[in-house]
C-alpha positions in Angstrom: 31.7 0.4 48.5 28.0 -1.2 49.2 26.2 1.3 48.7 28.1 1.9 45.3 27.5 -1.5 44.5 24.0 -1.4 45.6 23.3 1.5 43.5 25.0 0.3 39.9 23.4 -2.9 40.7 20.0 -1.3 40.9 21.0 0.9 38.0 21.9 -2.5 35.9 18.3 -3.9 36.7 16.5 -0.3 35.7 18.0 -0.7 32.2 17.5 -4.2 31.9 13.9 -4.3 32.8 13.3 -1.1 30.3 15.5 -2.8 27.4 12.7 -6.1 28.2 10.0 -3.9 28.5 10.7 -2.3 24.5 11.1 -5.5 23.5 7.6 -6.6 24.6 5.8 -3.5 23.0 3.5 -5.1 20.0 4.2 -3.7 16.4 0.7 -2.1 16.8 1.9 -0.3 19.6 4.9 0.6 18.6 3.3 1.6 14.8 0.7 3.9 17.4 3.2 5.5 19.2 5.1 6.7 16.1 2.4 8.5 14.6 1.1 9.9 17.8 4.3 11.2 19.1 4.6 13.7 15.8 1.4 15.7 17.0 2.8 16.2 20.4 6.1 17.5 18.6 3.5 19.8 16.3 1.8 21.9 19.2 4.8 21.9 21.2 6.8 23.6 18.6 3.5 25.9 16.9 3.4 27.4 20.5 6.7 27.9 20.8 6.4 30.3 17.5 3.1 32.0 18.6 4.7 32.3 21.4 7.6 34.4 20.4 5.5 36.0 17.3 3.5 37.3 20.3 5.6 38.7 22.7 7.7 40.5 19.0 3.9 42.1 18.2 3.1 43.4 22.0 6.3 43.6 22.8 5.9 46.2 26.5 2.4 47.5 25.2 0.3 47.5 28.4 -2.6 46.6 26.2 -5.1 43.6 27.6 -2.3 42.4 30.1 -4.8 41.4 32.3 -5.7 38.8 31.1 -2.3 38.0 29.6 -0.1 34.8 31.6 3.0 36.9 32.1 5.9 34.4 31.1 8.2 32.8 33.6 10.1 29.3 33.4 7.7 27.6 35.8 5.2 28.6 33.9 6.9 28.4 30.6 7.0 24.5 31.5 3.8 24.3 32.3 2.6 25.7 28.7 5.1 23.3 26.8 4.0 20.2 28.8 0.3 21.2 28.3 0.7 21.7 24.5 2.6 18.7 24.3 -0.1 16.6 26.4 -3.2 18.2 24.4 -1.3 17.3 21.0 -0.8 13.7 22.1 -4.6 13.5 23.4 -5.2 15.1 20.3 -3.1 12.3 18.4 -4.6 9.7 20.5 -8.6 10.6 19.8 -7.4 11.6 16.0 -6.0 8.6 14.8 -7.3 5.4 17.1 -11.1 6.9 17.8 -12.3 9.3 15.1 -10.6 8.2 12.5 -12.6 4.7 12.8 -15.4 6.5 13.4 -16.2 8.7 10.9 -13.8 6.3 7.9 -17.1 5.5 6.2 -18.6 9.5 6.5 -18.0 11.8 3.8 -15.3 14.3 3.6 -17.7 17.1 4.2 -19.5 15.2 7.5 -16.4 13.9 8.3 -14.8 17.7 8.8 -18.2 19.3 10.1 -18.2 16.1 12.6 -14.2 16.5 13.8 -14.3 20.6 13.6 -17.5 20.8 16.4 -15.8 17.8 18.2 -12.7 19.5 18.8 -13.9 22.9 19.3 -15.9 21.6 22.6 -12.8 19.7 23.5 -10.6 22.6 23.2 -12.8 24.8 25.5 -12.6 22.2 27.9 -9.0 22.2 27.9 -8.6 26.2 27.8 -11.2 26.3 30.9 -8.8 24.0 32.6 -4.8 24.7 31.5 -6.1 29.1 31.9 -6.6 29.0 35.5 -3.8 26.9 36.5 -1.2 29.2 34.4 -2.9 32.2 35.7 -2.4 31.0 39.5 1.0 30.3 38.9 1.5 33.9 37.4 0.1 35.3 40.6 1.6 32.5 43.0 -2.1 32.2 44.4 -4.3 29.2 44.6 -6.3 28.2 41.7 -9.4 28.8 44.2 -8.6 32.6 44.4 -11.2 34.6 43.2 -9.2 36.6 41.2 -8.7 34.2 39.1 -11.8 33.2 38.5 -12.3 37.4 37.5 -9.4 37.2 35.3 -10.5 34.0 33.6 -14.0 35.4 32.8 -12.4 38.5 31.5 -10.3 36.4 29.5 -13.2 35.2 27.1 -14.1 38.7 25.7 -10.2 39.6 25.6 -7.5 40.2 22.8 -5.5 37.5 24.9 -8.8 34.7 24.1 -8.9 35.1 20.4 -5.0 34.8 20.1 -5.4 31.5 21.7 -8.2 30.4 19.7 -6.0 31.5 16.7 -3.0 29.5 18.0 -5.1 26.2 19.0 -7.1 26.2 15.2 -3.6 26.8 13.6 -2.2 24.0 15.5 -5.2 21.6 15.4 -5.3 22.2 11.6 -1.4 21.7 10.8 -2.0 18.1 13.0 -4.9 17.2 11.1 -3.2 17.9 7.7 -0.4 15.7 9.0 -3.0 13.0 10.0 -4.3 12.8 6.4 -1.1 13.0 4.5 -0.2 9.7 7.0 -2.6 8.3 6.4 -3.2 8.2 2.2 0.7 8.2 1.6 1.6 5.8 4.5 3.2 7.0 8.0 6.7 5.7 7.3 6.6 7.1 3.9 6.1 10.2 5.1 8.6 10.3 8.1 11.2 8.9 5.3 10.6 11.9 2.7 11.4 14.0 6.0 14.1 12.8 7.0 15.5 12.3 3.4 16.6 8.6 3.9 15.3 7.6 1.0 16.6 11.2 -0.9 20.2 9.3 -2.3 19.1 5.5 -3.4 19.9 2.6 -1.1 20.5 -0.4 -1.3 18.3 -3.2 1.5 17.6 -6.6 2.1 13.9 -6.9 2.0 11.0 -9.7 1.9 8.1 -9.5 -0.2 4.4 -11.4 -0.4 2.5 -10.9 -3.4 -1.1 -11.3 -2.8 -3.5 -11.8 -5.4 -7.3 -12.5 -4.8 -8.5 -15.8 -6.9 -11.1 -15.3 -9.5 -11.2 -11.8 -9.3 -12.2 -10.9 -12.9 -15.0 -13.4 -12.8 -16.2 -11.8 -9.5 -15.9 -8.5 -11.2 -18.1 -9.2 -13.8 -20.1 -11.1 -11.4 -20.8 -7.8 -9.0 -20.3 -4.9 -12.0 -17.3 -2.3 -11.1 -19.3 -0.1 -8.4 -19.7 -3.1 -6.3 -16.6 -4.8 -6.9 -14.7 -1.6 -5.5 -16.7 -1.8 -2.6 -15.4 -5.4 -2.2 -12.2 -4.4 -2.5 -12.3 -1.6 -0.1 -13.8 -4.5 2.8 -11.2 -7.1 1.4 -8.1 -5.1 2.0 -9.5 -3.1 5.1 -9.6 -7.4 7.0 -5.9 -7.6 6.1 -4.6 -4.4 8.1 -4.8 -5.6 11.4 -2.7 -9.0 10.2 0.0 -6.4 8.5 0.4 -4.3 11.5 0.8 -6.9 14.0 3.3 -9.0 12.4 5.3 -5.5 11.0 4.6 -5.6 7.5 4.8 -2.4 5.0 2.2 -2.3 2.6 3.9 -1.6 -0.8 1.7 -1.1 -3.3 -2.1 -1.9 -4.1 -2.6 -3.3 -7.7 -5.8 -4.0 -8.7 -7.0 -7.0 -6.6 -3.5 -7.5 -5.8 -1.4 -6.3 -2.6 2.4 -6.2 -2.2 3.7 -6.2 1.1 7.1 -5.9 2.1 9.5 -6.6 5.1 13.0 -5.2 6.5 14.6 -8.9 6.2 15.3 -8.6 10.3 11.7 -7.6 10.4 10.3 -10.6 8.6 12.7 -13.2 9.6 11.9 -12.1 13.2 9.6 -14.8 14.9 8.4 -16.0 11.5 6.7 -12.2 10.7 6.3 -13.0 6.9 4.7 -16.4 7.2 2.6 -15.6 9.9 1.0 -12.4 8.4 -0.1 -14.6 5.7 -1.9 -17.0 7.6 -3.0 -14.6 10.2 -4.2 -12.7 7.0 -6.4 -16.0 6.1 -7.9 -16.4 9.6 -9.3 -12.9 9.6 -10.4 -12.5 6.0 -12.3 -16.5 6.8 -13.8 -14.5 9.7 -16.0 -12.9 7.8 -16.7 -15.3 5.2 -20.7 -15.0 6.1 -20.4 -11.5 6.4 -19.2 -11.4 2.3 -21.4 -14.3 1.3 -24.2 -12.1 2.3 -23.3 -8.8 1.2 -21.8 -9.8 -2.1 -22.6 -13.3 -2.9 -19.1 -14.4 -3.0 -16.2 -15.6 -0.6 -13.1 -13.8 -1.5 -10.0 -15.8 -1.1 -6.8 -15.0 -1.9 -2.9 -16.5 -3.3 0.3 -15.7 -1.9 4.1 -16.0 -2.7 7.2 -15.3 -1.2 10.7 -14.0 -1.8 13.8 -12.3 -0.8 16.6 -10.6 -2.0 18.4 -7.3 -2.5 16.0 -3.9 -4.3 17.5 -0.6 -4.6 15.2 2.0 -2.8 14.9 5.8 -3.1 12.7 8.5 -4.3 11.4 8.5 -8.1 9.3 11.0 -9.9 9.1 15.0 -10.5 5.0 15.9 -10.9 4.3 13.3 -8.1 7.4 11.6 -5.9 7.1 8.1 -4.6 10.0 5.7 -2.6 10.2 2.7 -4.8 11.7 -0.3 -4.8 13.6 -1.9 -8.0 15.5 -5.3 -8.3 14.9 -8.5 -9.8 13.6 -10.0 -6.5 10.2 -8.3 -7.5 9.8 -10.4 -10.9 10.7 -13.0 -9.0 8.6 -12.6 -6.4 5.4 -12.4 -8.9 6.7 -15.0 -11.4 6.4 -16.9 -8.0 2.5 -16.2 -7.5 1.7 -16.7 -10.7 2.7 -20.7 -10.1 0.6 -20.8 -7.5 -2.7 -21.9 -9.6 -0.8 -24.4 -11.9 0.8 -26.5 -8.7 -2.8 -25.9 -7.1 -1.5 -23.5 -3.7 -2.3 -21.2 -1.7 1.3 -20.0 -0.9 4.4 -20.7 -2.4 7.9 -19.7 -0.8 10.9 -19.7 -2.7 14.1 -21.6 -1.7 16.4 -19.4 -0.5 14.3 -17.6 1.8 12.4 -21.1 3.2 16.3 -21.9 4.1 16.5 -18.9 6.1 13.2 -19.1 8.1 13.2 -20.3 11.5 10.6 -22.1 11.1 8.7 -23.4 14.2 7.1 -26.9 14.1 3.6 -25.6 14.4 4.5 -25.2 10.2 4.7 -27.7 7.9 6.5 -27.6 5.0 6.6 -29.4 1.4 9.0 -29.3 -1.6 7.1 -29.3 -4.8 10.8 -29.1 -6.6 12.1 -26.9 -9.3 10.2 -24.6 -11.5 10.5 -23.2 -14.1 10.2 -18.9 -14.0 9.5 -17.0 -16.7 12.1 -14.7 -18.0 14.9 -16.7 -15.6 17.3 -18.6 -16.3 17.8 -21.1 -14.1 14.7 -23.0 -12.4 14.0 -22.5 -8.6 12.9 -24.5 -6.2 9.6 -23.6 -4.2 8.1 -24.7 -1.3 4.6 -24.6 -0.1 3.8 -24.5 3.6 0.5 -25.1 6.2 -0.1 -24.9 9.8 -0.3 -28.2 11.6 -2.9 -29.6 12.4 -4.3 -30.0 8.8 -5.1 -33.0 6.9 -3.7 -31.8 3.2 -3.1 -29.0 1.4 -5.5 -26.4 0.8 -6.3 -26.3 -2.4 -7.3 -23.7 -5.2 -10.8 -23.2 -5.4 
């Protein structure tokens, strides 16, 4: 009885420990993990498909049997694990390293450099995994001379060519997934695959509409090309804050960025508000760089609101997942009042009442204000971090 009680206690402790660890994973780590795991799945599934096709094509033929690895349960499990591990490794390198290294290279240079890198990497991986698989098949030590004799024979065999085609195809599919994910957003891509929004769905969401101050004057001063380059850097500086606070980029509209949260994610830990201040801090850290590079220091204003939206796929020639609802128009109107009210951020009264604001924030009511197109006036609030002597004014 005591042993059973102890076992149950250990199980309970283990489950709760894992649960606590999951809760402590940062939004950035969870995001990266969700983007890397599909690489492992792609490599695993494509490996299985190639093996089935190869078995069907070769059958019982004795051609090139010496360099082929005969499949059994042990080798199948090792191969599956190796394929999954290689896929996860490729995903980690691609998303966390190569994308950053080659982010400013042209598409052609990016492809050439990545191809050279992955060819070398796959040659190294094949040189490690093939001898292990062959030693498992022959049930001999990996150091046995027979393993390495067959290994050298393998390099000039059709088996090697078949393996190269398999690895190349898996790499191509996973890199294609990476590029699509980067361009339309990982969350959007997963929603398309799962069909989550194939049927319109009602959701409760928080929205942040952010707009660069004096953008027209800056564009006239810099010219269109230089201004576009500034916009790329400007948006890039927001990325870390948005990821760390569980935000989702809905749209870029000129110099405006629309960020969205599912209600629970935005309210938790005041993520939506903390995201705004983190964006300002990250942009402020590069103020000298912007001044030296462009002769201007970009700043922005933002409006917050929440409400129900209808979310779904739309379009024929080009599909998108969009939000529709009065909350978007209202948030845009709220953001538009930042200049007249001389503040950097405005929050609707409805959202302000639902935020579990920490003592680090100071909230000030700006009274009821008229919003264009709305019959009833809405109470708006501005917010600042404690330690500031006054509300930050617009430039």
